[in-house]
C-alpha positions as a Markdown table, in Angstrom:
| # | Residue | x | y | z |
|---|---|---|---|---|
| 1 | Met | -5.0 | 3.7 | -8.0 |
| 2 | Phe | -6.1 | 0.2 | -8.7 |
| 3 | Leu | -4.8 | -2.3 | -6.1 |
| 4 | Phe | -5.0 | -6.1 | -5.8 |
| 5 | Leu | -5.4 | -8.3 | -2.8 |
| 6 | Ser | -3.2 | -11.4 | -2.5 |
| 7 | Leu | -5.3 | -13.6 | -0.3 |
| 8 | Gly | -4.3 | -17.0 | -1.6 |
| 9 | Leu | -7.9 | -17.6 | -2.7 |
| 10 | Ser | -9.7 | -17.2 | -6.0 |
| 11 | Ala | -11.0 | -13.7 | -6.6 |
| 12 | Lys | -12.9 | -11.8 | -9.2 |
| 13 | Tyr | -11.5 | -8.7 | -11.0 |
| 14 | Ala | -12.9 | -6.4 | -13.6 |
| 15 | Ile | -11.4 | -4.1 | -16.2 |
| 16 | Leu | -13.8 | -1.5 | -17.6 |
| 17 | Phe | -12.3 | 0.3 | -20.6 |
| 18 | Ala | -14.0 | 3.3 | -22.4 |
| 19 | Gly | -11.7 | 4.0 | -25.3 |
| 20 | Ser | -13.0 | 7.3 | -26.7 |
| 21 | Asn | -13.1 | 11.0 | -25.9 |
| 22 | Ser | -15.2 | 14.0 | -27.0 |
| 23 | Tyr | -18.9 | 14.7 | -26.3 |
| 24 | Thr | -20.0 | 12.9 | -29.5 |
| 25 | Asn | -18.9 | 9.7 | -27.9 |
| 26 | Tyr | -20.9 | 10.2 | -24.7 |
| 27 | Arg | -22.3 | 6.7 | -24.9 |
| 28 | His | -19.0 | 4.8 | -24.5 |
| 29 | Gln | -18.2 | 6.3 | -21.1 |
| 30 | Ala | -21.9 | 6.1 | -20.1 |
| 31 | Asp | -21.9 | 2.4 | -20.9 |
| 32 | Val | -18.7 | 1.8 | -18.9 |
| 33 | Phe | -19.9 | 3.8 | -15.9 |
| 34 | Tyr | -23.2 | 1.9 | -15.9 |
| 35 | Met | -21.3 | -1.3 | -15.9 |
| 36 | Tyr | -19.3 | 0.0 | -12.9 |
| 37 | Gln | -22.6 | 0.7 | -11.1 |
| 38 | Leu | -23.9 | -2.8 | -12.0 |
| 39 | Leu | -20.7 | -4.5 | -10.6 |
| 40 | Lys | -21.0 | -2.5 | -7.4 |
| 41 | Thr | -24.5 | -3.9 | -6.8 |
| 42 | His | -23.0 | -7.3 | -7.4 |
| 43 | Gly | -20.7 | -6.8 | -4.4 |
| 44 | Phe | -17.4 | -5.7 | -6.2 |
| 45 | Asp | -15.0 | -3.7 | -4.1 |
| 46 | Asp | -13.4 | -0.7 | -5.9 |
| 47 | Asp | -10.0 | -2.3 | -5.4 |
| 48 | His | -11.1 | -5.1 | -7.7 |
| 49 | Ile | -12.4 | -2.8 | -10.5 |
| 50 | Ser | -10.0 | -1.1 | -12.8 |
| 51 | Leu | -11.9 | 1.8 | -14.4 |
| 52 | Trp | -10.5 | 3.5 | -17.5 |
| 53 | Ala | -12.2 | 6.6 | -19.0 |
| 54 | Phe | -11.0 | 9.8 | -20.6 |
| 55 | Asn | -13.4 | 11.6 | -18.2 |
| 56 | Asp | -14.1 | 14.6 | -20.4 |
| 57 | Ile | -17.9 | 14.3 | -20.5 |
| 58 | Ile | -18.9 | 15.1 | -17.0 |
| 59 | Asn | -17.9 | 18.8 | -17.0 |
| 60 | Asn | -17.9 | 19.2 | -20.8 |
| 61 | Ser | -19.2 | 22.6 | -21.9 |
| 62 | Leu | -21.7 | 20.8 | -24.0 |
| 63 | Asn | -23.1 | 18.8 | -21.1 |
| 64 | Pro | -26.3 | 20.6 | -19.8 |
| 65 | Tyr | -26.0 | 18.7 | -16.5 |
| 66 | Pro | -22.5 | 19.3 | -15.2 |
| 67 | Gly | -21.4 | 16.6 | -12.8 |
| 68 | Lys | -24.0 | 14.1 | -14.1 |
| 69 | Met | -24.2 | 11.5 | -16.7 |
| 70 | Phe | -27.1 | 9.3 | -17.7 |
| 71 | His | -27.5 | 5.9 | -19.4 |
| 72 | Thr | -31.3 | 5.7 | -20.0 |
| 73 | Leu | -33.9 | 8.4 | -20.6 |
| 74 | Asn | -35.3 | 7.8 | -17.1 |
| 75 | Asp | -32.0 | 7.2 | -15.3 |
| 76 | Lys | -30.3 | 8.6 | -12.3 |
| 77 | Asn | -26.8 | 10.0 | -12.4 |
| 78 | Ile | -24.5 | 7.0 | -13.1 |
| 79 | Tyr | -21.2 | 8.9 | -12.9 |
| 80 | Pro | -19.0 | 7.1 | -10.3 |
| 81 | Gly | -16.9 | 10.0 | -9.3 |
| 82 | Asp | -13.5 | 11.2 | -10.4 |
| 83 | Asp | -11.8 | 9.3 | -7.5 |
| 84 | Lys | -13.2 | 6.0 | -8.8 |
| 85 | Ile | -11.5 | 6.3 | -12.2 |
| 86 | Asp | -8.1 | 4.7 | -12.1 |
| 87 | Tyr | -6.9 | 5.8 | -15.6 |
| 88 | Lys | -8.1 | 9.1 | -17.1 |
| 89 | Gly | -7.2 | 11.5 | -19.9 |
| 90 | Tyr | -4.3 | 10.3 | -22.0 |
| 91 | Gln | -3.4 | 7.6 | -19.4 |
| 92 | Val | -6.2 | 5.7 | -21.3 |
| 93 | Ser | -3.8 | 4.4 | -24.0 |
| 94 | Ser | -3.1 | 1.2 | -25.9 |
| 95 | Ala | 0.4 | 1.0 | -24.4 |
| 96 | Asn | -0.9 | 1.4 | -20.8 |
| 97 | Leu | -3.6 | -1.1 | -21.3 |
| 98 | Ile | -1.3 | -3.8 | -22.7 |
| 99 | Lys | 1.2 | -3.1 | -19.9 |
| 100 | Tyr | -1.5 | -3.3 | -17.3 |
| 101 | Leu | -2.8 | -6.6 | -18.5 |
| 102 | Lys | 0.6 | -8.2 | -18.6 |
| 103 | His | 1.5 | -7.0 | -15.1 |
| 104 | Met | -1.8 | -7.7 | -13.3 |
| 105 | Asn | -1.0 | -8.9 | -9.8 |
| 106 | Thr | -3.5 | -11.7 | -10.2 |
| 107 | Thr | -3.1 | -15.5 | -9.9 |
| 108 | Lys | -3.9 | -18.6 | -11.9 |
| 109 | Asp | -7.0 | -19.0 | -9.6 |
| 110 | Asp | -8.5 | -15.6 | -10.4 |
| 111 | Asp | -11.3 | -14.8 | -12.8 |
| 112 | Ile | -11.2 | -11.6 | -14.9 |
| 113 | Phe | -14.1 | -9.8 | -16.5 |
| 114 | Phe | -12.9 | -7.4 | -19.3 |
| 115 | Tyr | -15.4 | -5.0 | -20.8 |
| 116 | Tyr | -14.2 | -2.8 | -23.7 |
| 117 | Asn | -16.3 | -0.1 | -25.3 |
| 118 | Asp | -15.3 | 2.2 | -28.2 |
| 119 | His | -15.0 | 2.5 | -32.0 |
| 120 | Gly | -13.3 | -0.3 | -33.9 |
| 121 | Ala | -12.3 | -1.4 | -37.4 |
| 122 | Gln | -11.3 | -4.7 | -38.8 |
| 123 | Asn | -8.7 | -6.2 | -36.3 |
| 124 | Ile | -8.5 | -2.8 | -34.5 |
| 125 | Leu | -9.8 | -1.5 | -31.2 |
| 126 | Ala | -9.4 | 2.2 | -30.8 |
| 127 | Cys | -8.0 | 4.3 | -27.9 |
| 128 | Pro | -8.5 | 8.0 | -27.2 |
| 129 | Asp | -4.8 | 9.0 | -27.6 |
| 130 | Glu | -5.0 | 8.3 | -31.3 |
| 131 | Ser | -3.5 | 4.9 | -30.8 |
| 132 | Phe | -5.1 | 1.5 | -31.2 |
| 133 | Ile | -4.8 | -2.1 | -30.2 |
| 134 | Thr | -4.7 | -4.8 | -32.9 |
| 135 | Thr | -6.5 | -8.0 | -32.2 |
| 136 | Tyr | -3.2 | -9.7 | -32.8 |
| 137 | Glu | -1.5 | -7.8 | -30.0 |
| 138 | Leu | -4.4 | -8.5 | -27.7 |
| 139 | Ala | -4.2 | -12.2 | -28.6 |
| 140 | Asn | -0.5 | -12.2 | -27.8 |
| 141 | Thr | -1.2 | -10.4 | -24.5 |
| 142 | Phe | -3.8 | -13.0 | -23.5 |
| 143 | Asn | -1.3 | -15.8 | -24.3 |
| 144 | Thr | 1.3 | -14.1 | -22.2 |
| 145 | Met | -1.1 | -13.7 | -19.3 |
| 146 | His | -1.9 | -17.4 | -19.5 |
| 147 | Lys | 1.8 | -18.4 | -19.6 |
| 148 | Leu | 2.4 | -16.2 | -16.5 |
| 149 | Gly | -0.5 | -17.6 | -14.6 |
| 150 | Lys | -2.4 | -14.3 | -14.5 |
| 151 | Tyr | -5.9 | -15.8 | -14.7 |
| 152 | Lys | -8.1 | -18.8 | -14.3 |
| 153 | Arg | -10.7 | -17.6 | -16.8 |
| 154 | Ile | -11.3 | -14.5 | -18.8 |
| 155 | Phe | -14.7 | -13.2 | -20.0 |
| 156 | Phe | -14.2 | -10.5 | -22.6 |
| 157 | Met | -17.2 | -8.5 | -23.7 |
| 158 | Val | -16.5 | -6.1 | -26.6 |
| 159 | Glu | -18.7 | -3.2 | -27.8 |
| 160 | Ala | -17.1 | -2.1 | -31.1 |
| 161 | Cys | -17.7 | -2.2 | -34.8 |
| 162 | Tyr | -16.1 | -5.2 | -36.6 |
| 163 | Ser | -15.3 | -6.7 | -33.2 |
| 164 | Gly | -16.0 | -10.2 | -34.4 |
| 165 | Cys | -12.5 | -10.1 | -36.0 |
| 166 | Leu | -11.2 | -11.0 | -32.6 |
| 167 | Ala | -12.1 | -14.6 | -33.4 |
| 168 | Glu | -9.4 | -14.7 | -36.1 |
| 169 | Ser | -6.6 | -14.5 | -33.5 |
| 170 | Val | -7.8 | -14.8 | -29.9 |
| 171 | Asn | -7.5 | -18.5 | -29.0 |
| 172 | Ser | -6.0 | -18.6 | -25.5 |
| 173 | Pro | -7.3 | -21.3 | -23.1 |
| 174 | Asn | -10.1 | -20.5 | -20.7 |
| 175 | Val | -11.2 | -17.4 | -22.5 |
| 176 | Ala | -14.7 | -16.6 | -23.7 |
| 177 | Val | -15.5 | -13.6 | -25.9 |
| 178 | Ile | -18.8 | -12.0 | -27.0 |
| 179 | Thr | -18.8 | -9.2 | -29.4 |
| 180 | Ala | -21.3 | -6.6 | -30.6 |
| 181 | Ala | -20.8 | -7.3 | -34.3 |
| 182 | Gln | -19.4 | -9.7 | -36.9 |
| 183 | Cys | -16.0 | -9.1 | -38.4 |
| 184 | Asn | -17.5 | -7.5 | -41.5 |
| 185 | Glu | -20.2 | -5.2 | -39.9 |
| 186 | Ser | -20.7 | -2.2 | -37.7 |
| 187 | Ser | -22.2 | -2.1 | -34.3 |
| 188 | Tyr | -24.7 | 0.7 | -33.5 |
| 189 | Ala | -25.6 | 3.3 | -30.9 |
| 190 | Ala | -28.9 | 3.4 | -29.1 |
| 191 | Ile | -31.1 | 5.6 | -26.8 |
| 192 | Arg | -31.0 | 9.2 | -28.2 |
| 193 | Ser | -31.5 | 11.8 | -25.5 |
| 194 | Pro | -33.2 | 15.1 | -26.3 |
| 195 | Trp | -31.9 | 16.5 | -23.0 |
| 196 | Thr | -28.2 | 15.8 | -23.3 |
| 197 | Tyr | -28.0 | 16.1 | -27.1 |
| 198 | Ser | -26.2 | 12.8 | -27.2 |
| 199 | Leu | -26.6 | 9.0 | -27.5 |
| 200 | Leu | -26.6 | 7.4 | -24.1 |
| 201 | Ser | -25.7 | 3.8 | -25.0 |
| 202 | Asn | -25.1 | 1.2 | -27.6 |
| 203 | Glu | -27.5 | -1.5 | -28.8 |
| 204 | Phe | -25.4 | -4.5 | -27.8 |
| 205 | Ser | -24.4 | -3.0 | -24.4 |
| 206 | Thr | -27.9 | -2.0 | -23.5 |
| 207 | His | -29.3 | -5.5 | -24.2 |
| 208 | Ser | -26.3 | -7.2 | -22.5 |
| 209 | Met | -26.6 | -5.2 | -19.3 |
| 210 | Ser | -30.3 | -5.6 | -19.2 |
| 211 | Glu | -30.0 | -9.4 | -19.5 |
| 212 | Ile | -27.3 | -9.5 | -16.8 |
| 213 | Glu | -29.6 | -7.6 | -14.4 |
| 214 | Met | -32.8 | -9.5 | -15.3 |
| 215 | Asn | -31.3 | -13.0 | -15.5 |
| 216 | Pro | -28.3 | -13.3 | -13.2 |
| 217 | Gln | -28.2 | -17.1 | -13.6 |
| 218 | His | -27.2 | -16.8 | -17.3 |
| 219 | Thr | -24.2 | -18.7 | -18.6 |
| 220 | Ile | -22.1 | -16.8 | -21.1 |
| 221 | Arg | -23.7 | -18.8 | -23.8 |
| 222 | Ser | -27.3 | -18.1 | -22.8 |
| 223 | Leu | -26.5 | -14.4 | -22.2 |
| 224 | Phe | -25.1 | -14.3 | -25.7 |
| 225 | Gln | -28.1 | -16.1 | -27.2 |
| 226 | Asn | -30.6 | -13.8 | -25.5 |
| 227 | Val | -28.8 | -10.7 | -26.6 |
| 228 | His | -28.3 | -12.1 | -30.1 |
| 229 | Asp | -32.0 | -12.7 | -30.4 |
| 230 | Lys | -32.9 | -9.1 | -29.4 |
| 231 | Met | -30.4 | -7.3 | -31.7 |
| 232 | Ile | -31.8 | -5.5 | -34.7 |
| 233 | Arg | -28.9 | -3.7 | -36.4 |
| 234 | Ser | -25.8 | -5.9 | -35.9 |
| 235 | Thr | -25.0 | -9.5 | -35.3 |
| 236 | Pro | -23.2 | -10.4 | -32.1 |
| 237 | Thr | -20.6 | -13.2 | -32.1 |
| 238 | Ser | -19.3 | -15.6 | -29.4 |
| 239 | Phe | -16.4 | -17.9 | -29.2 |
| 240 | Gly | -14.1 | -19.6 | -26.7 |
| 241 | Asp | -13.9 | -22.8 | -24.7 |
| 242 | Ile | -15.7 | -21.6 | -21.5 |
| 243 | Leu | -19.0 | -20.4 | -22.9 |
| 244 | Asp | -21.0 | -22.6 | -20.5 |
| 245 | Thr | -19.6 | -20.9 | -17.4 |
| 246 | Pro | -22.2 | -19.0 | -15.4 |
| 247 | Ile | -21.6 | -15.2 | -15.7 |
| 248 | Ser | -21.8 | -15.0 | -11.9 |
| 249 | Glu | -18.4 | -16.6 | -11.8 |
| 250 | Phe | -17.1 | -13.3 | -13.2 |
| 251 | Ile | -19.4 | -10.6 | -12.1 |
| 252 | Gly | -21.1 | -12.0 | -9.0 |
| 253 | Val | -24.9 | -11.9 | -8.4 |
| 254 | Gly | -26.8 | -8.8 | -7.5 |
| 255 | Pro | -30.5 | -8.1 | -6.8 |
| 256 | Lys | -32.6 | -8.7 | -9.9 |
| 257 | Ser | -33.0 | -5.6 | -12.0 |
| 258 | Ser | -31.3 | -3.7 | -9.3 |
| 259 | Ile | -30.4 | -0.5 | -11.2 |
| 260 | Arg | -33.2 | -0.7 | -13.8 |
| 261 | Arg | -35.8 | -0.4 | -10.9 |
| 262 | Gln | -34.1 | 2.8 | -9.8 |
| 263 | Ala | -34.2 | 4.1 | -13.4 |
| 264 | Phe | -37.9 | 4.9 | -13.1 |
| 265 | Asp | -37.3 | 7.1 | -10.0 |
| 266 | Tyr | -36.0 | 10.2 | -11.7 |
| 267 | Asp | -36.2 | 14.0 | -11.2 |
| 268 | Glu | -38.6 | 15.1 | -13.9 |
| 269 | Glu | -38.2 | 18.7 | -12.8 |
| 270 | Met | -34.5 | 18.5 | -13.7 |
| 271 | Phe | -35.4 | 18.2 | -17.4 |
| 272 | Arg | -37.7 | 21.2 | -17.6 |
| 273 | His | -35.2 | 24.1 | -17.3 |
| 274 | Pro | -34.7 | 25.8 | -20.7 |
| 275 | Glu | -31.5 | 27.5 | -19.4 |
| 276 | Leu | -29.8 | 24.1 | -19.2 |
| 277 | His | -28.4 | 24.3 | -22.7 |
| 278 | Ala | -24.9 | 24.6 | -24.0 |
| 279 | Ser | -23.6 | 28.1 | -24.5 |
| 280 | Arg | -23.2 | 29.6 | -27.9 |
| 281 | Glu | -19.5 | 29.7 | -27.4 |
| 282 | Ala | -19.5 | 26.0 | -26.5 |
| 283 | Leu | -21.6 | 25.1 | -29.6 |
| 284 | Asp | -19.3 | 27.2 | -31.8 |
| 285 | Glu | -16.2 | 25.4 | -30.4 |
| 286 | Tyr | -17.9 | 22.1 | -30.9 |
| 287 | Lys | -18.7 | 22.9 | -34.6 |
| 288 | Gln | -15.1 | 23.8 | -35.2 |
| 289 | Tyr | -14.0 | 20.5 | -33.6 |
| 290 | Gln | -16.4 | 18.7 | -35.9 |
| 291 | Lys | -15.0 | 20.5 | -38.9 |
| 292 | Glu | -11.4 | 19.6 | -38.0 |
| 293 | Gln | -12.4 | 15.9 | -37.5 |
| 294 | Lys | -14.1 | 15.8 | -40.8 |
| 295 | Ser | -11.0 | 17.2 | -42.5 |
| 296 | Ile | -8.9 | 14.5 | -40.8 |
| 297 | Ala | -11.4 | 11.8 | -42.0 |
| 298 | Glu | -11.3 | 13.1 | -45.6 |
| 299 | Lys | -7.5 | 12.9 | -45.6 |
| 300 | Met | -7.7 | 9.3 | -44.4 |
| 301 | Glu | -10.3 | 8.5 | -47.1 |
| 302 | Arg | -8.2 | 10.1 | -49.9 |
| 303 | Ser | -5.0 | 8.3 | -48.7 |
| 304 | Ile | -6.7 | 4.9 | -48.6 |
| 305 | Lys | -8.1 | 5.3 | -52.1 |
| 306 | Thr | -4.6 | 6.4 | -53.4 |
| 307 | Val | -3.0 | 3.3 | -51.8 |
| 308 | Val | -5.6 | 0.9 | -53.2 |
| 309 | Glu | -5.3 | 2.5 | -56.7 |
| 310 | Lys | -1.5 | 2.2 | -56.7 |
| 311 | Val | -1.7 | -1.5 | -55.7 |
| 312 | Ala | -4.7 | -2.8 | -57.5 |
| 313 | Gly | -5.1 | -0.5 | -60.5 |
| 314 | Lys | -8.3 | -1.3 | -62.4 |
| 315 | Gln | -9.3 | -3.7 | -59.5 |
| 316 | Ala | -9.3 | -0.8 | -57.0 |
| 317 | Pro | -13.2 | -0.4 | -56.9 |
| 318 | Leu | -13.5 | -4.0 | -55.9 |
| 319 | His | -11.1 | -3.6 | -52.9 |
| 320 | Met | -12.7 | -0.3 | -51.9 |
| 321 | Lys | -16.0 | -2.1 | -51.4 |
| 322 | Arg | -15.0 | -5.6 | -50.4 |
| 323 | Leu | -15.0 | -6.6 | -46.7 |
| 324 | Val | -12.8 | -9.7 | -46.3 |
| 325 | Thr | -12.5 | -11.9 | -43.2 |
| 326 | Gly | -9.9 | -14.5 | -42.4 |
| 327 | Asp | -6.4 | -14.6 | -40.9 |
| 328 | Phe | -4.2 | -12.2 | -42.9 |
| 329 | Gln | -2.0 | -11.2 | -39.9 |
| 330 | Lys | 1.3 | -11.7 | -41.7 |
| 331 | Cys | 0.4 | -9.1 | -44.2 |
| 332 | Tyr | -2.2 | -6.9 | -42.5 |
| 333 | Glu | -0.5 | -6.2 | -39.2 |
| 334 | Pro | 2.7 | -4.6 | -40.7 |
| 335 | Val | 0.5 | -2.8 | -43.3 |
| 336 | Leu | -1.6 | -1.3 | -40.5 |
| 337 | His | 1.4 | 0.0 | -38.6 |
| 338 | Ser | 2.9 | 1.4 | -41.8 |
| 339 | Tyr | -0.2 | 3.2 | -42.8 |
| 340 | Phe | -1.0 | 4.8 | -39.4 |
| 341 | Gly | 2.7 | 5.6 | -38.9 |
| 342 | Lys | 2.4 | 7.8 | -42.1 |
| 343 | Leu | -1.1 | 9.1 | -41.5 |
| 344 | Gly | -0.6 | 10.6 | -38.0 |
| 345 | Lys | -3.8 | 11.9 | -36.6 |
| 346 | Phe | -7.0 | 9.9 | -37.3 |
| 347 | Asn | -10.7 | 10.2 | -36.4 |
| 348 | Gln | -12.0 | 7.1 | -34.5 |
| 349 | Asp | -15.4 | 7.5 | -36.1 |
| 350 | Tyr | -13.9 | 6.7 | -39.5 |
| 351 | Leu | -11.6 | 3.9 | -38.7 |
| 352 | Tyr | -13.8 | 1.6 | -40.8 |
| 353 | Leu | -12.2 | 3.2 | -43.9 |
| 354 | Ile | -9.1 | 1.0 | -43.5 |
| 355 | Ser | -11.0 | -2.1 | -44.6 |
| 356 | Pro | -9.7 | -2.0 | -48.1 |
| 357 | Leu | -6.1 | -2.5 | -46.8 |
| 358 | Lys | -7.2 | -5.9 | -45.4 |
| 359 | Ser | -8.9 | -6.7 | -48.8 |
| 360 | Leu | -5.6 | -5.9 | -50.5 |
| 361 | Cys | -3.8 | -8.4 | -48.1 |
| 362 | Ala | -6.0 | -11.2 | -49.5 |
| 363 | Asn | -4.4 | -10.7 | -52.9 |
| 364 | Tyr | -1.1 | -8.9 | -52.6 |
| 365 | Asp | 2.2 | -9.1 | -50.6 |
| 366 | Ser | 2.6 | -6.8 | -47.6 |
| 367 | Gln | 5.7 | -5.2 | -49.1 |
| 368 | Val | 3.9 | -4.2 | -52.2 |
| 369 | Ile | 1.2 | -2.5 | -50.1 |
| 370 | Ile | 3.7 | -0.8 | -47.8 |
| 371 | Glu | 5.6 | 0.6 | -50.8 |
| 372 | Ala | 2.3 | 2.1 | -52.0 |
| 373 | Ile | 1.7 | 3.6 | -48.6 |
| 374 | Glu | 5.1 | 5.2 | -48.6 |
| 375 | Ser | 4.5 | 6.6 | -52.1 |
| 376 | Ala | 1.0 | 7.9 | -51.2 |
| 377 | Phe | 2.4 | 10.1 | -48.4 |
| 378 | Gln | 5.3 | 11.5 | -50.2 |
């Protein structure tokens, strides 16, 4: 399990959090495992890395290469090993993450690099146990950490749809944040693999890690700008009061392009075996899983539409389409908890469907919306 050293000196710590499960979300764990490998080349000891992953990809029945995971088409196995993962399965939860952050055995002299990778929605970051973290809860957690002297500086890198909403609430001192997308847009996957039947990475993370490897002298601001300029499908954001800090202060310095050079040394023969395919039973099981997840998503979509129609009447179509930004915490936070408390199971892939609830909060009182939620689930 993750340990901390109390040396009386400043130190670097990293939290690497993959918040999804299922083979369709291969890319989230692959990104996080690649970041782990990157930090190792930068001199990080395992006892300074807290690695969170559901760990259900490596021996998944759909994985044609059991025991291996990849991050680029020409990559070596980037799986760190089961023993390197500190939190796995349903230990990867919102409650455990918040508890962990608040109780880190770090000091006011220590720097923290926090990398989150998963699905998101407006003011929500998902977790694999069908829970989520609101940006408001995360902001409060950072404030608590600051008051308790848990960090000198935090560099928070977020790969998730609508992750730019963090700027509406996260304002703790000595924190820098870069996100994959604005508050009103999705982020996108990248690198489709014909061999693993999956997407291996995300656009923002691919560019970010490439920049970190190729230009270790970046500041957070210059890293963001270079990544921003390379992005095609979404618009990264950055904010915070320490953007001009060198990234090496958080992640150290490794050999230039250390892992990417290795990426071209791959076993071509490994990809030639036609028998390395998922079994018919595994594919049938996967199709059934997808069918169940689609049903859950359709229930979510119907319930959101019902709530919006109950509250907004003829204005419902406007709210179903509108993406609002701004600080609506007083209304939106209790509405979120009320809605998901009634909904029960949800599909991470369709979390974006909740955006109309935030739109309602721009025009209606939270109690009106909560009453509509309760009525919709009767």
